[in-house]
VOGU-3710 file (C-alpha; in Angstrom, 3 decimals, decimal comma):
1> msdpvaaivv> -19,155/-31,955/-13,722  -18,800/-30,587/-10,190  -21,514/-31,132/-7,608  -23,919/-28,152/-7,933  -24,081/-27,487/-4,194  -20,298/-27,627/-3,848  -19,946/-25,329/-6,852  -22,304/-22,743/-5,356  -20,467/-22,832/-2,025  -17,062/-22,495/-3,701
11> lalayfvgai> -18,142/-19,579/-5,886  -19,770/-17,775/-2,953  -16,603/-18,285/-0,924  -14,506/-17,071/-3,856  -16,465/-13,830/-4,050  -16,591/-13,041/-0,337  -12,926/-13,905/0,244  -11,879/-12,075/-2,907  -13,817/-9,040/-1,712  -11,897/-8,681/1,574
21> pfgviigrvf> -10,294/-5,204/1,297  -6,922/-5,843/2,903  -5,594/-2,435/1,877  -8,376/-0,674/3,780  -8,043/-3,031/6,747  -4,283/-2,631/7,087  -4,504/1,145/6,707  -7,136/1,476/9,413  -5,830/-1,088/11,879  -2,121/-0,291/11,765
31> rgvdirsygs> -2,037/3,373/10,748  -5,483/4,714/11,647  -6,157/6,018/8,143  -8,485/5,310/5,257  -6,111/4,531/2,402  -8,772/5,576/-0,091  -8,231/9,194/0,997  -4,619/9,124/-0,228  -2,830/9,234/-3,534  -4,851/7,582/-6,273
41> ggsgatnvnr> -7,643/6,713/-3,865  -7,200/3,012/-4,581  -7,298/0,295/-1,952  -4,651/-1,925/-3,552  -1,023/-2,635/-2,746  0,400/0,055/-5,059  -1,385/2,940/-3,361  -0,670/1,471/0,080  3,021/1,212/-0,812  3,150/4,794/-2,057
51> tlgpwagggv> 1,353/6,131/0,990  2,231/3,924/3,943  5,507/2,403/2,803  6,836/-0,908/1,476  6,051/-3,041/4,530  2,377/-2,147/4,452  2,280/-2,393/0,664  4,020/-5,760/0,714  1,569/-7,061/3,306  -1,384/-6,055/1,162
61> lvadvgkgli> 0,228/-7,586/-1,925  0,768/-10,942/-0,204  -2,767/-10,919/1,194  -4,333/-10,068/-2,166  -2,349/-12,771/-3,974  -3,327/-15,179/-1,209  -7,028/-14,539/-1,745  -6,931/-15,733/-5,314  -4,608/-18,619/-4,554  -6,609/-19,979/-1,619
71> vtaiaryave> -10,062/-19,984/-3,194  -8,797/-21,471/-6,453  -6,854/-24,121/-4,533  -10,046/-25,007/-2,653  -11,847/-25,441/-5,973  -9,082/-27,678/-7,333  -8,036/-29,717/-4,317  -10,603/-29,494/-1,523  -13,731/-30,230/-3,569  -11,857/-31,732/-6,538
81> gdgwliaaag> -13,735/-29,460/-8,894  -13,523/-29,721/-12,661  -11,737/-27,189/-14,845  -14,800/-25,009/-15,226  -15,210/-24,618/-11,463  -11,511/-23,937/-10,939  -11,518/-21,216/-13,599  -14,824/-19,791/-12,371  -13,524/-19,604/-8,791  -10,476/-17,631/-9,924
91> ttavlghmfp> -12,561/-15,267/-12,028  -15,079/-14,765/-9,224  -12,294/-13,941/-6,766  -11,003/-11,262/-9,148  -14,503/-9,815/-9,486  -14,845/-9,838/-5,703  -11,613/-7,886/-5,370  -12,702/-5,352/-7,970  -16,288/-4,999/-6,713  -16,203/-5,761/-2,963
101> vyirfkggkg> -19,503/-5,745/-1,142  -17,766/-4,643/2,060  -16,731/-1,217/0,730  -19,585/-0,320/-1,607  -18,254/-2,259/-4,600  -15,265/0,050/-5,148  -12,174/-2,125/-4,952  -8,794/-2,682/-6,554  -7,663/-3,555/-10,041  -7,546/-7,332/-9,651
111> vatglgalai> -3,951/-7,966/-10,697  -2,602/-9,510/-7,476  -5,701/-11,613/-6,833  -5,647/-12,747/-10,450  -1,999/-13,747/-10,089  -2,823/-15,894/-7,073  -5,585/-17,667/-8,968  -3,365/-18,085/-12,019  -0,724/-19,813/-9,879  -3,206/-22,655/-9,308
121> ispisaaial> -4,708/-22,684/-12,799  -1,411/-22,520/-14,716  1,848/-22,107/-12,759  3,869/-21,507/-15,939  1,547/-18,656/-16,940  1,824/-17,203/-13,439  5,628/-17,314/-13,677  5,457/-15,462/-16,995  3,163/-12,864/-15,390  6,067/-11,910/-13,135
131> sgvviaaitk> 7,639/-10,265/-16,178  5,383/-7,382/-15,209  7,433/-6,938/-12,035  10,571/-6,491/-14,140  8,829/-3,964/-16,374  7,547/-2,029/-13,351  11,015/-2,039/-11,770  12,640/-0,696/-14,939  10,039/1,895/-15,899  8,766/2,679/-12,374
141> yvslgsiigs> 5,244/2,442/-13,777  3,388/-0,259/-11,851  0,335/0,102/-14,070  2,389/-0,563/-17,218  3,943/-3,656/-15,683  0,552/-4,882/-14,511  -1,061/-4,465/-17,927  1,774/-6,074/-19,879  2,396/-8,901/-17,413  -1,300/-9,760/-17,218
151> svslgllfif> -1,861/-9,521/-20,954  1,121/-11,674/-21,921  0,517/-14,374/-19,308  -3,211/-14,642/-19,927  -2,655/-14,546/-23,672  -0,428/-17,590/-23,286  -3,014/-19,246/-21,028  -5,539/-18,679/-23,802  -3,284/-20,483/-26,290  -2,475/-23,299/-23,858
161> svfemsvfgw> -6,178/-23,777/-23,143  -7,452/-23,661/-26,729  -4,981/-26,371/-27,748  -5,290/-28,180/-24,391  -1,519/-28,247/-24,136  0,619/-29,877/-21,498  3,390/-27,445/-20,516  6,153/-28,750/-18,264  3,834/-31,552/-17,244  0,925/-29,241/-16,339
171> dhelsyllfa> -2,210/-29,986/-18,336  -4,375/-27,141/-19,598  -8,077/-27,528/-20,315  -10,401/-25,699/-22,676  -12,429/-24,729/-19,615  -9,623/-22,435/-18,448  -10,831/-19,978/-21,076  -13,403/-18,976/-18,453  -10,468/-17,307/-16,712  -8,200/-16,496/-19,669
181> vpvpifiiws> -10,809/-14,489/-21,600  -12,658/-12,281/-19,074  -9,888/-11,553/-16,557  -7,552/-9,606/-18,905  -10,573/-7,613/-20,069  -11,427/-6,768/-16,445  -7,830/-5,817/-15,665  -7,367/-3,601/-18,712  -10,739/-1,963/-18,057  -9,740/-1,279/-14,448
191> hrknvdrlak> -6,554/0,411/-15,723  -8,306/2,611/-18,284  -7,466/5,820/-16,386  -3,868/4,698/-15,992  -3,645/4,078/-19,736  -4,904/7,590/-20,372  -2,353/9,048/-17,943  0,438/6,973/-19,476  -0,463/8,307/-22,911  -0,379/11,872/-21,574
201> gdesrlenkp> 2,806/11,329/-19,544  0,989/12,093/-16,289  1,112/8,648/-14,669  2,650/8,506/-11,178  5,888/6,604/-10,823  6,509/4,074/-8,092  8,811/6,326/-6,086  6,293/9,197/-5,899  4,760/9,325/-2,430  1,956/11,694/-1,473
211> aprraprtp> 2,280/13,237/1,953  0,285/11,103/4,387  -2,628/12,728/6,157  -4,981/11,178/8,658  -8,387/10,577/7,130  -11,557/11,004/9,172  -12,792/7,729/10,533  -15,971/6,374/9,039  -18,679/4,648/11,064
//
């Protein structure tokens, strides 16, 4: 069992780091716009890519993945936390990204941050999650790739964890269910509007770019 004080510090750090809205920051600092006033209104890498281009979108993607990776790595290596703390840190980072205190609890969909956390919890599952990139590249629907990649990889993590399997030398613990069960539910819930648009054939493809417009600055 992890030290209670260390656990509280790690989980607080996981939330506040996970909540950093890199999409909003990059849009305001480098382009002078509020990315939430463009396209889908999201603050994640997909909307940044559509609106501000691949360099900005790629920067946000790397930063969002890094959030989940760093806080989960701290839980595993810096404080030598047990499986429950490692999984809880990853889940808390995803929740921070989705409900960030810094921008009134309206954040992104949690996929990139979840991927970063998954890379520490189960590297093989994280590698499988990249199948979503292939799906998005083929179909041009990022949301479809995100849903399928997340569902398949976390479904496998669920199986690995229930049976406490060792996969390519990486041990999985029952405690990882604290990540494998809630995170796909959060991600699918966050994509509920995308699912509806996909069903209706109205979902935006990756190459569609709304015309940029400067948003009024907020205090």
